[in-house]
MARBAZA-524656 format. One record per atom (N, C-alpha, C, CB): residue in one letter; y, z, x. Coordinates in steps of 0.05 Angstrom, whole numbers, plus 5000, padded with zeros to 4 digits. Glycine has a CB too. Example, Ala and Ser with C-alpha at 12.3 -4.5 7.8 and 13.67 -1.06 7.14 Angstrom:
2
A488651565264
A491051565246
A493451565264
A491151815226
S495551425257
S497951435273
S500151575258
S498851145282
END
This chain:
260
M419443815443
M421943705434
M423843935428
M421543525409
T426143925440
T428244125436
T430544005420
T429144245463
I431744175405
I434044095389
I436444245398
I433544145358
D438444095406
D440944215415
D442844275391
D442344035437
I443144525385
I444844595362
I447744665371
I443644835347
T448244625397
T450944695406
T453144545392
T451144645436
P452844275387
P454944135372
P455344245344
P454343845371
L453244355332
L453444445305
L454944705302
L450644485292
I454644875323
I455945135321
I458445155339
I454045355330
S459144935353
S461444935371
S463944975354
S461544675387
G465445185360
G467845245345
G467445405320
G469244995338
R464945385309
R464445535284
R464245835289
R461845435271
V463045915311
V462846195318
V465646315321
V461146245343
E467346175336
E470146275340
E471646295314
E471546095360
T471246095297
T472546095271
T471646325254
T472045835256
F469046385254
F468046605239
F469146875250
F464946615239
A469346895276
A470347135288
A473247195279
A470247125319
L474946975279
L477747015271
L477847085241
L479346755277
L476146945225
L476147005197
L475247295191
L474246805182
L473247385206
L472347655203
L474447865211
L469747705220
V475947805231
V478147985240
V480248005218
V479447885266
R481047775206
R483047775185
R482047925161
R483747485177
V479647865151
V478647995127
V478248295131
V476047865118
T477048365154
T476548655159
T479148815162
T474848685184
T481048695176
T483648835179
T484948885152
T485448675197
L484848685135
L486048715108
L484548925092
L485948445093
L481948935093
L480449135078
L480849415089
L477449065079
L481649435114
L482049705126
L484749815119
L481749685156
V486649645111
V489449735106
V490349695077
V491349605125
L488949535062
L489849485034
L489449735017
L488349245022
P491049774997
P490549994978
P487849974966
P492750004956
I486650194958
I484050214946
I481950174968
I483650014923
F481849924979
F479749864999
F480150025025
F479749565005
G482650085032
G483250225056
G483150525053
G485850145067
N482450615030
N482350905025
N480351035043
N481650964995
R481151255056
R479351395075
R476951515062
R480951605090
V477051545036
V474651655022
V472351455024
V475351714992
M472951195024
M470850995027
M469850995056
M471950715019
P467251015060
P466151015088
P466950775104
P463151045087
F467450815129
F468350595147
F466250375148
F468850695175
R463650445148
R461550245150
R461550065125
R458850385154
I462050185102
I462050035077
I464349825078
I462450215053
R466649905088
R468849725090
R468349495109
R471449865098
V467049565131
V466349355151
V464349165139
V465349475177
L462249265126
L460249095114
L461448925092
L457949265103
A463249035077
A464648865056
A466248645069
A466449045039
G467448705092
G468948505106
G467148275117
G470448625129
V464848355127
V462948155137
V461947975114
V460448285151
A461348105091
A460347955067
A462447755058
A459548145045
L464947845056
L467147665047
L467547445067
L469747815043
A467447505093
A467847305114
A465647085112
A467847425141
V463147175108
V460946985106
V461346805081
V458247125104
A462246925059
A462646775034
A464946575037
A463246965011
L467046635053
L469346465055
L469046265078
L471846625060
L467046305096
L466846125119
L466545825112
L464446215135
P464945755091
P464645465085
P467345335077
P462645425063
T469245495068
T471845375059
T473845345083
T473045545038
V473045445106
V474945445129
V474045225148
V474945715143
P475745035155
P475044835174
P474944945202
P477044595173
V473444805219
V473244885247
V475944855261
V471044725262
L476745055275
L479345055288
L479144925316
L480545335291
P480544705320
P480544575347
P481544765368
P482144315347
I483644925361
I484845105382
I482845325390
I487445225372
A481045395372
A479145605378
A476745505393
A478145745353
R476145245390
R473745125402
R473845145433
R473344845393
G476145075444
G476245065473
G478045285484
G477244805483
A478545495469
A480445705478
A479045885498
A481345875454
G480745965518
G479746155538
G479846435527
G481346135563
A479046625544
A478946905535
A481747005527
A477747075557
L483746945544
L486447035538
L487546905513
L488246985561
E487146645510
E488146505487
E486846605461
E487746195490
F484146645463
F482746745439
F483647025432
F479746735444
A484247195452
A485147465447
A487847455433
A485447625473
L489547265440
L492147235426
L491747155397
L493847025441
L489846975392
L489246895365
L488247135349
L487046675364
V486547295361
V485547545347
V487847735341
V483447685364
G489747755360
G492047925356
G493747825333
G493647945382
R494047565330
R495547465308
R494247525281
R495847155311
E491647515280
E490247575255
E490447875248
E487247495257
V490248045269
V490648335264
V493448385254
V490048495289
L495448265266
L498248305258
L498648205230
L500148165277
F497447975223
F497747865196
F496548065175
F496347595194
G494248165181
G492948355163
G494648615160
G490248435173
L495848715181
L497448955180
L499948905163
L498149045208
V501248675167
V503648605152
V503048585122
V504848345162
L500948445115
L500148425086
L499448695075
L497848225082
G497948865090
G497249125081
G499749305076
G495449265101
L501749275094
L504249425090
L505649345065
L506049385114
I505849085060
I507248985036
I505749065011
I507448675037
A503049055011
A501549134988
A501749434982
A498649054991
S502349595002
S502349884999
S505149994993
S501350015024
I507149814991
I509949904986
I510150074961
I511849664985
G508849974939
G508950124914
G507850404916
G507549974893
F505550424930
F504350694933
F506050874951
F501550664946
F507350764971
F509150924987
F511451024971
F510150755011
G512550854954
G514850944938
G514051154918
G515950704923
V511751134906
V510751334887
V510251604901
V508251244873
L509051594925
L508651834940
L511251974949
L506951774965
F513151804957
F515751914965
F517152054942
F517551684977
A517051924918
A518352044895
A516952304888
A518151854871
G514352314888
G512952554882
G513452774902
G509952504880
Q513752704927
Q514352904948
Q517053024944
Q514152774976
V519052864938
V521752964934
V521853144909
V523852734931
V520553054887
V520453204863
V519053474867
V519153054840
G516853464882
G515353714887
G516853914902
G512753644902
I518353824922
I520054014938
I522254134921
I521253864962
Q523553964904
Q525654064887
Q524654254866
Q527053834874
M522154214856
M521054394836
M520054654848
M518854244821
G519654664874
G518554904886
G515654884895
G518855134868
F514654634895
F511854594903
F511654514932
F510554384885
G513754554948
G513754474975
G511654614992
G516354514987
I510854854984
I508855004999
I506054984987
I509655305001
V505854824966
V503254784953
V502454494958
V503354844922
N501254444981
N500554174989
N497554124987
N501554125018
V496853874984
V494053784984
V493853555003
V493053714955
I491353485011
I490853265029
I490653005012
I488353305046
D492352815019
D492152555006
D490152385020
D494952415005
P487952295007
P485852145021
P486851865030
P483452115004
Q488951765018
Q489951495025
Q491351505052
Q491751385003
S493151695055
S494651715080
S493651925099
S497551775074
D491752095090
D490552305106
D492752495116
D489052185130
T494652555099
T496852745105
T497152935082
T499552585111
Q498553155087
Q499053355067
Q501453265050
Q499553635079
V501053265024
V503253195005
V503353404983
V502752904993
A505553404969
A505853594946
A503953514924
A508753594936
V503153704908
V501353654886
V502453454866
V500553914871
T505153454862
T506353264844
T506152984855
T509353334840
A506352954882
A506052694894
A503252584891
A506752704924
E501252754894
E498452674891
E497852614862
E496552894901
F499052764843
F498652704815
F499752434807
F499952924798
Q502152374816
Q503352114810
Q501951884824
Q506352114817
N500951934848
N499451734862
N496851664848
N498951824891
L495451874839
L492951824825
L493451684798
L491452094820
L495651754785
L496351624760
L496951324764
L498851764747
F498351264785
F498950984792
F496350844799
F500850974816
L494550984813
L491950864820
L490350794795
L490351054838
L490350964775
L488950904750
L490050664736
L488951154732
V492750654734
V494050424721
V493450174737
V497050464719
F493450194764
F492949964781
F490149854777
F493250044810
L488150034775
L485449944770
L485049834741
L483450174775
T486449954722
T486349864694
T487249574692
T487950044676
L489249504708
L490349234707
L488949044727
L493349244714
D486649134737
D485048974756
D486648904781
D484148714742
G488049104791
G489549064815
G487849014839
G491349304821
H485349124839
H483549074862
H482648784862
H481049254860
H482448654838
H481848374838
H484248204848
H481148284809
L486548304842
L489048174852
L489048174882
L491548314841
L488248394895
L488248414924
L486248224936
L487748694933
I483848204924
I481848024934
I482747734931
I479148064919
A484047664908
A485047394904
A487147334925
A486247364876
A488847524932
A490947484952
A489647434980
A492847714954
L487447574985
L485947535010
L484847255012
L483747745013
V483747154990
V482646884989
V484946674993
V481246824963
K487246734981
K489546544984
K490546535012
K491746614965
T490346755027
T491146745055
T489446545071
T491047015068
V486946535064
V485146345078
V485846055070
V482146405071
E486546015045
E487245745036
E489845645046
E487245745005
R491845825049
R494645735054
R495545795083
R496445865035
V494245985096
V495046055123
V492746005142
V496046355125
P492845795158
P490645735176
P490245965196
P491245475192
L487745995204
L487046205223
L488546165249
L484046215228
G489746375259
G491146365285
G493946245283
G489546205304
A494846185258
A497446055255
A499646245247
A497245835234
F499046495244
F501146685235
F503046745258
F499846945225
S505546765252
S507646845271
S509647015258
S508946585284
L510547225271
L512447415261
L515247305266
L512147695273
D516047105250
D518646975254
D520847125239
D518546685246
G523247005238
G525447135225
G525047165195
G527946975230
R523946965182
R523446985153
R521547215147
R522346725142
M519447245162
M517547455157
M518747725162
M515047415173
I520247755184
I521548015190
I523548085168
I522947995217
D525047895159
D526947945137
D525548035111
D528647705132
L523247905105
L521747975082
L520548255084
L519447775077
V519448325107
V518348585110
V520548805109
V516848605138
A522848745120
A525048935119
A525948985090
A527448845136
R526148775075
R527048805047
R524948945031
R527648535035
Q522348885035
Q520249015021
Q520149315028
Q517548885026
T520549375053
T520549655062
T522849815049
T520649675092
G525149685047
G527449815035
G526949875005
G529849635038
D525149724993
D524649764964
D523250034959
D522949544953
V522150164980
V520850424976
V522850614963
V519950535004
F525350614972
F527250804961
F527950734932
F529850804978
A528150474926
A528650394898
A526350474880
A529150084897
I523950434889
I521550514873
I521550814869
I518950424887
A522150964890
A522151254888
A524251344868
A522651384916
L526551214868
L528651284849
L527851234820
L531251134855
R526451004816
R525550944788
R523451144779
R524450664787
V521651214796
V519451394789
V520451674785
V517251384810
G522151774803
G522952054802
G525552114788
G523052154829
A526951904777
A529551944766
A529652144743
A530551674755
P527852134723
P528052334701
P527852624711
P525852284681
I525952674729
I525552954738
I527753044756
I522752984752
V528652864774
V530852934792
V533352984776
V531352704812
A533852824755
A536252874739
A536153144725
A536552654718
F533753214714
F533453474701
F533853704721
F530653494689
L532653674745
L532953884765
L535853914774
L531153834789
F537253694776
F540153704784
F541753854763
F541253414788
V541353784737
V542753924716
V541954224715
V542153804688
T539454284720
T538554564720
T539854714743
T535454574722
S539854594766
S541154734790
S544154774785
S540754564815
L545454574772
L548254604766
L548754834746
L549354344755
A547054844726
A547255064706
A546755334719
A545355014683
L544755354736
L544155604749
L546455684768
L541555584765
G547755484780
G550055554797
G552355664781
G550955304812
I552855554757
I554955654740
I554255934731
I555355464715
V551755984723
V550856244715
V551256444738
V547956244706
A550656364762
A550956544785
A553856624789
A549756424810
K555656444783
K558556504787
K559556684764
K560156244788
T558656624740
T559656784717
T558257044713
T559356614692
A555757064722
A554357314719
A552957384745
A552257304695
P554357484764
P553157544791
P550957754790
P555357634810
Q550857914769
Q548858124768
Q546058014763
Q549558324747
L545857764753
L543257644748
L542057544773
L543557414727
N539457564776
N538057464799
N537257174793
N535457634806
V539156994800
V538756714794
V536456594809
V541356554799
F535956694833
F533856594850
F531156624836
F533856734877
N530656864825
N528056914811
N527956764785
N527657204807
L530256734772
L530356594746
L530056294750
L533056644732
G530956184772
G530955894776
G528155784780
G532655824799
F526455934794
F523755824800
F522155764775
F522256024817
P521755944757
P520155874733
P521555664716
P519656114716
V524155664714
V525555464698
V525155184709
V528555524696
Q525355164735
Q525154894748
Q522254804747
Q526054904777
I520354984751
I517554904751
I516554824723
I515755124762
V517055004704
V516154944676
V517754704665
V516555184658
G520354704669
G521954484658
G521254214672
G524854534662
G520754224698
G519953974712
G517353864702
G519854024742
L515354044698
L512753954687
L513053834659
L510754184687
V514753964643
V515153854615
V516453584616
V516854054599
V518453554633
V519753284636
V517853084647
V522253304654
M516153164666
M514152974677
M512252884655
M512653104700
L511453074638
L509653004616
L510952814596
L508753264601
L513552864590
L514952694571
L515552414583
L517552824563
A515652404610
A516252144623
A513851974629
A517752204649
L511452074621
L508951914627
L509051634615
L506552074617
P509851594590
P509951324580
P511751134596
P510851324551
T514051244605
T515851084622
T514651024649
T518551234625
L513251224660
L511951184686
L509750964684
L510651444696
R508450964661
R506350754658
R507550474659
R504850794631
V509850444646
V511250184647
V512050114675
V513650184628
V513150314689
V514050264717
V511650194734
V515450514728
F509450324731
F507050274747
F505949994741
F504850484742
E506049904716
E505149634710
E506949434723
E505149594679
E509549474724
E511349294737
E510849284767
E514249374732
L510249514779
L509649524807
L507149374814
L509349824817
T505149394797
T502649244801
T503048944800
T500549334781
L504548854780
L505048574778
L506948474800
L506348504750
G508848654808
G510648574830
G509148564857
G512848774832
M506948714860
M505448694884
M504348414889
M503148894884
E503448284867
E502448014870
E504647824879
E501247924843
R506947854867
R509247674876
R509947724905
R511647734858
N509947974913
N510648034941
N508647924961
N510848334945
L506047944954
L503947834971
L504147534973
L501247914962
L504647394950
L504947104951
L507347024967
L505046994922
A509547174964
A511947114980
A511447145010
A514247294971
A509847355017
A509247395045
A507447175056
A507847665049
I505547085039
I503846855048
I505346605051
I501546815028
A507346555033
A508946315035
A510846325059
A510546275009
A511646565067
A513646595089
A512246625116
A515346835084
R509646605117
R508146655142
R509246495165
R505146595138
END
């Protein structure tokens, strides 16, 4: 006696494959989970575990059951695109903090003292890496990683597999969120940039009134020491800004899911 299990798994394998693509793509690009320090195999295994856990909550997709190779490839492409878009929106805050730290570092004279950022795998100023790690600590303290997992689960609940489309609403949302990088960078780096501007202005006046002084040699230690002191004094303010960015990330992800 043979048992035909084809009706039981028909469409379920395709559904699981699409779910696995969505979850894995998100884990590869989301902050914290997409960090290059975490081994690639661990991220993939975490994606498989989450996909298996979420599979019972996902209904069988009729469009996936009888889809051909080309149609199924298009569905997979939609899931990859959806994951990349959500990962970009979730990373906006980190991009803004890195941008602010990079500008501040160059203005302070740390432009030639770069380190490798494990998140972006690029060279950044030490000030950028310091602010990024500080934001990361605040993010973890506020359970931001739980927020990201909850957003991933909500995508399964609210956005059917293979239903994502990059329409006008989504493009407008991504454009506005991307533009917020500059606003975030201004909020994070404003105290230090203001100090460096006043310092440069004062050094310029000194150079005009006392040309015999070597303002170039005088300016470096003043800007470096003064910038570090201002950064230290601005830490309580940065903590408030980072908390707002973490809470705003949840709103942005929910807005993206609603605008899918």
